[in-house]
C-alpha positions, 0 to 999 in steps of 0.5 A: 499533498497527496491522497493515500489509501493504507490497506493493512489489517494489523492495527499497529502497523496501519497506525504507524503508516498513517502517522508517517503519511499524515506527518508528511502532510498527506490526506490518508484513508484507511482500510483493514481488509481487501474488500474495504480497501477496494471500496475505499479506492473506488470512492476516493481515487487515491494518488498512492496505495500502500498495502499489506499482502496478507489481509483478510477478505482479499489479499494485497495482490488481489487488491493491486490487480483490481487497482491497476485495472482501474488506474494503471498509473497509481503507484503502489507500496507493498508492506509485508513480513514475507518479503524473503518468501516472495517467489518469481511469480509473486515478484512478477505480479508485484512488478512496479511496486515498491516492496518494504519489509515489516517491521516498518522502518521510518526512513525507508518508508519516507523514501518510498513515499517520496519516490512514489509521489514524484514519479 
C-alpha cells in the first residue's frame, strides 16, 4: 500500500482518481488547490503525487517544482485537459512525469499507478 496525494480542483475528477487509488488498496490524501497540496505533501510525505496542471492558488507545475525540491525521487502523474497544448518548455518542466489526459480513463490510470509505484 502506498500513500498518494491527489491534487485536483475538479471535484468529480478528484473523486474518480481517489476511488481508483483506494480500490487498488492505497491510502489517499486530497487537495483542491496548489497551496493545500503543498501543505499536505509536507505533512504526509506521500509515495506518489497525482496532480492537475491548472489549479487555483498555485499551478500543478509550481507544485511539482516544490515537491521535487523536497523529494526528487517522488514520482508524479500529471492529469490535464491541455496535454495537446503543452509546448517544449512545459514538457521540459514535466520531464520524468507520466502525463495522462482528461477525461480520465481507468485503464491508463491503473497502468500509470503501477508503473509509478514500481520504479
